[in-house]
C-alpha positions in Angstrom: -38.0 108.5 71.5 -40.2 106.7 69.0 -43.0 108.7 67.4 -45.7 107.9 64.9 -43.7 109.8 62.3 -40.5 107.8 63.1 -42.3 104.5 62.9 -44.0 105.6 59.7 -40.7 106.5 58.1 -39.2 103.2 59.2 -42.1 101.3 57.7 -41.8 103.3 54.5 -38.1 102.6 54.2 -38.7 98.9 54.8 -41.4 98.7 52.1 -39.2 100.5 49.7 -36.4 98.0 50.3 -38.7 95.2 49.3 -40.9 97.1 46.9 -39.4 95.5 43.8 -39.0 91.8 43.2 -35.6 92.5 41.6 -33.4 94.8 43.8 -30.0 93.2 44.1 -26.4 94.3 44.5 -23.7 92.1 43.1 -22.8 90.1 46.3 -26.5 89.5 47.0 -27.2 88.4 43.5 -24.2 86.0 43.4 -25.1 84.6 46.8 -28.7 83.9 45.9 -27.7 82.3 42.6 -25.2 80.0 44.3 -27.5 78.9 47.0 -30.6 78.4 44.8 -28.9 76.8 41.9 -26.7 74.6 44.0 -29.8 72.9 45.3 -30.6 71.8 41.8 -27.1 70.9 40.9 -26.7 68.6 43.9 -30.1 66.9 43.6 -29.9 63.4 42.2 -31.0 63.0 38.6 -30.2 61.1 35.4 -27.1 63.1 34.8 -25.9 62.6 38.3 -26.2 58.8 38.1 -24.7 58.7 34.7 -21.7 60.6 36.1 -21.4 58.0 38.8 -21.6 55.1 36.3 -18.9 56.5 34.0 -16.9 57.9 36.9 -16.2 54.4 38.2 -14.2 53.8 35.0 -12.9 57.2 34.0 -12.8 59.2 37.2 -12.9 63.0 37.2 -12.5 63.2 33.4 -16.0 61.8 32.8 -17.4 64.4 35.3 -15.7 67.2 33.3 -17.1 65.9 30.0 -20.6 65.6 31.5 -20.3 69.1 32.8 -19.4 70.4 29.3 -22.3 68.6 27.8 -24.7 70.0 30.4 -23.4 73.5 29.8 -24.0 73.2 26.0 -27.7 72.6 26.6 -28.2 74.7 29.7 -26.5 77.9 28.5 -28.6 77.8 25.3 -31.8 77.4 27.2 -30.9 80.2 29.7 -30.1 82.7 26.9 -33.3 81.9 25.0 -35.3 82.4 28.1 -33.4 85.7 28.9 -34.0 87.0 25.4 -37.7 86.3 25.7 -38.0 87.8 29.1 -35.9 90.9 28.2 -38.8 92.4 26.1 -41.3 92.0 28.9 -39.2 92.2 32.0 -40.5 95.7 33.1 -44.2 94.7 32.9 -45.6 94.7 36.4 -47.9 91.8 35.6 -45.0 89.7 34.3 -43.0 90.5 37.4 -45.9 89.5 39.6 -46.5 86.2 37.8 -42.9 85.2 37.6 -42.3 86.1 41.3 -45.4 84.2 42.4 -44.8 81.1 40.3 -41.1 81.2 41.0 -41.6 81.6 44.7 -44.1 78.8 45.0 -41.9 76.5 42.9 -38.8 77.3 45.0 -40.8 76.6 48.1 -42.0 73.3 46.6 -38.6 72.1 45.6 -37.2 73.1 49.0 -39.8 71.1 50.9 -39.5 68.2 48.5 -35.7 68.1 48.8 -35.9 68.1 52.6 -38.6 65.4 52.6 -36.6 63.2 50.2 -33.5 63.6 52.3 -35.3 62.6 55.5 -37.5 60.0 53.9 -35.5 56.8 54.2 -32.0 55.5 54.0 -32.2 55.3 50.2 -35.7 56.6 49.4 -35.9 59.1 46.6 -32.1 59.3 46.3 -32.0 56.0 44.4 -32.2 55.8 40.6 -31.1 53.5 37.9 -29.5 54.4 34.6 -30.3 51.8 32.0 -28.4 53.5 29.1 -24.9 52.5 28.4 -22.8 54.7 26.1 -19.1 55.1 25.2 -19.8 58.8 24.4 -20.3 60.6 27.7 -20.6 64.0 25.8 -23.6 62.8 23.8 -25.1 61.1 26.9 -24.7 64.3 28.9 -26.5 66.3 26.2 -29.3 63.7 26.1 -29.8 63.4 29.9 -29.8 67.2 30.2 -32.1 68.1 27.3 -34.5 65.3 27.8 -34.8 65.7 31.5 -38.2 67.3 32.2 -37.1 68.2 35.8 -34.3 70.3 34.3 -36.7 72.2 31.9 -39.3 72.8 34.5 -36.7 74.0 37.0 -35.5 76.8 34.7 -39.0 77.7 33.7 -40.1 78.1 37.4 -37.2 78.3 39.9 -34.7 79.7 37.3 -37.0 82.4 35.8 -36.9 84.8 38.8 -33.1 84.4 38.8 -33.0 85.4 35.1 -35.3 88.4 35.9 -33.1 89.5 38.7 -30.0 89.3 36.5 -31.7 91.3 33.7 -32.7 94.0 36.2 -29.1 94.0 37.5 -27.2 94.4 34.2 -29.4 93.3 31.3 -27.9 90.4 29.3 -24.5 90.9 30.9 -26.2 90.2 34.2 -27.6 87.0 32.8 -24.1 85.9 31.8 -22.8 86.8 35.2 -25.6 84.8 36.8 -24.8 81.8 34.7 -21.1 81.9 35.6 -22.1 82.1 39.3 -24.2 79.0 38.7 -22.3 76.8 36.3 -19.1 76.4 38.2 -21.1 74.5 40.8 -22.0 71.9 38.1 -18.3 71.5 37.2 -17.1 71.2 40.8 -19.9 68.8 41.8 -20.0 66.4 38.8 -16.2 66.3 38.6 -16.0 65.5 42.4 -18.7 62.9 42.2 -17.0 61.1 39.3 -13.7 61.2 41.1 -15.2 59.8 44.3 -17.0 57.1 42.2 -13.6 56.1 40.8 -12.2 55.8 44.4 -15.2 53.7 45.4 -16.6 56.3 47.8 -20.3 56.3 48.1 -21.9 59.7 47.9 -25.6 58.8 48.0 -26.9 57.9 51.4 -24.0 59.4 53.3 -24.9 61.5 56.3 -22.9 64.5 55.0 -24.8 64.5 51.7 -28.1 64.4 53.4 -27.2 67.3 55.7 -26.1 69.3 52.6 -29.4 68.7 50.8 -31.4 69.6 53.9 -29.4 72.9 54.3 -30.0 73.8 50.7 -33.6 72.8 51.0 -34.0 75.3 53.9 -32.3 78.0 51.8 -34.8 77.3 49.0 -37.7 77.8 51.4 -36.2 81.1 52.5 -35.7 82.4 48.9 -39.2 81.1 48.0 -40.7 83.2 50.8 -38.6 86.1 49.7 -39.9 86.0 46.1 -43.5 85.6 47.3 -43.2 88.5 49.8 -41.6 90.9 47.4 -44.0 90.0 44.5 -47.1 90.6 46.7 -45.8 94.0 47.7 
């Protein structure tokens, strides 16, 4: 029979479960990283279209090279951010700010991704790459490092993931988080380059749109999660 004490105990346990912005076991951390970062990896951008452009000639090889170039820039950025956050990760105000900014940003990117996927047959999925280069490694570094969306993504959406990882296992947790993220880049860009070589159109396909919508909904879920836990 439910009593006031039972309900009170249940409520207390529930609040304790969500009382910190960063309580994660390994499976939950990996699942969250995969879902949240996959949405960024799959979203069309300069590197994505450059991969298609070079993939029509070199196939999967170009996708692998672009992935390596992307990793060189991205891993450096993630480690710099992690080292900076490491010294202030336990400050309640910092946790609140990162949780709030990260939560709102994740919500924004999720809504934007769904809107773009539903917008039109081509819509926001179209882009043009005007730079030609015989060196995909250099092109990959440039398109990653000079992409403002990429930088903003890690400063907003990616920051809570780094904080989660630091809370889980300090810098080792950050490296684990990055491994859980980066394999998606390799798998996706290599597949896109391979399909481009085969003449398969990825953009505009029904399956691609459904995938983006699914990840957009997942972003909204995690955005609400970060906002909820931060406010508590």
